C-alpha positions as CSV (number, residue, x, y, z in Angstrom):
1,M,-60.1,-36.2,47.3
2,D,-58.7,-32.9,46.0
3,D,-54.9,-33.0,45.6
4,G,-54.6,-29.2,45.9
5,S,-54.2,-28.6,42.2
6,G,-57.5,-26.7,42.2
7,I,-56.3,-24.0,44.6
8,I,-53.0,-23.8,42.8
9,G,-54.8,-23.1,39.6
10,V,-56.9,-20.4,41.3
11,V,-53.8,-18.7,42.7
12,A,-52.1,-18.9,39.2
13,E,-55.1,-17.2,37.5
14,T,-55.6,-14.6,40.2
15,V,-52.0,-13.6,40.4
16,R,-51.7,-13.4,36.5
17,R,-54.9,-11.3,36.3
18,A,-53.8,-8.9,39.1
19,R,-50.4,-8.5,37.6
20,K,-51.7,-7.8,34.1
21,S,-54.3,-5.4,35.6
22,A,-51.5,-3.5,37.3
23,G,-49.7,-3.3,33.9
24,W,-46.7,-5.2,35.2
25,S,-44.4,-7.7,33.7
26,Q,-43.5,-10.8,35.7
27,E,-40.1,-9.2,36.3
28,D,-41.9,-6.1,37.8
29,L,-43.9,-8.2,40.1
30,A,-40.9,-10.3,41.1
31,L,-38.9,-7.2,42.0
32,E,-41.8,-5.7,44.0
33,A,-42.5,-9.0,45.8
34,D,-38.7,-9.7,46.4
35,V,-38.9,-13.1,44.7
36,D,-37.3,-14.5,41.5
37,R,-39.0,-13.9,38.2
38,T,-38.9,-17.6,37.4
39,Y,-40.8,-18.2,40.7
40,I,-43.6,-15.8,39.5
41,S,-43.6,-17.6,36.1
42,Q,-44.0,-21.0,37.9
43,V,-46.8,-19.6,40.1
44,E,-48.7,-18.2,37.1
45,R,-48.4,-21.5,35.3
46,G,-49.6,-23.5,38.3
47,K,-46.3,-25.2,38.7
48,R,-45.4,-23.8,42.1
49,N,-47.2,-24.4,45.4
50,V,-46.6,-21.1,47.1
51,T,-46.1,-20.8,50.8
52,I,-48.2,-18.4,52.9
53,V,-45.2,-16.1,53.3
54,V,-44.7,-15.8,49.5
55,L,-48.4,-15.5,48.9
56,S,-48.3,-12.6,51.4
57,K,-45.4,-10.9,49.6
58,I,-47.1,-11.2,46.2
59,A,-50.4,-9.9,47.6
60,R,-48.6,-6.9,49.2
61,A,-46.8,-6.1,46.0
62,L,-50.2,-6.2,44.1
63,K,-51.8,-4.1,46.8
64,T,-54.3,-6.7,47.8
65,T,-54.6,-9.4,50.5
66,P,-53.6,-13.0,50.4
67,D,-57.2,-14.2,50.8
68,R,-58.2,-12.3,47.6
69,L,-55.7,-14.3,45.7
70,L,-57.5,-17.5,46.8
71,I,-60.9,-16.5,45.4
72,P,-61.6,-18.1,42.1
73,P,-62.2,-15.5,39.4
74,R,-65.6,-15.2,37.9
75,K,-66.1,-16.8,34.5
76,S,-67.0,-14.4,31.7
77,K,-70.4,-15.0,30.1
78,G,-69.9,-15.6,26.5
């Protein structure tokens, strides 16, 4: 049975990638999403299980939708 850590890891990776793609620091994203910077750090490290409300705030700040932050990123072929 999956304990949920899989989806938490997906959110961590997608938020981190989207933030970096936007050229933002964690502080920038936190300000735009109206959450604490340490919260963003915990999300990106997979240490925080975000609520739907916070996922929506982060998605809005990143100009995307919450469902997009739940899609596992494609692995690079190497």
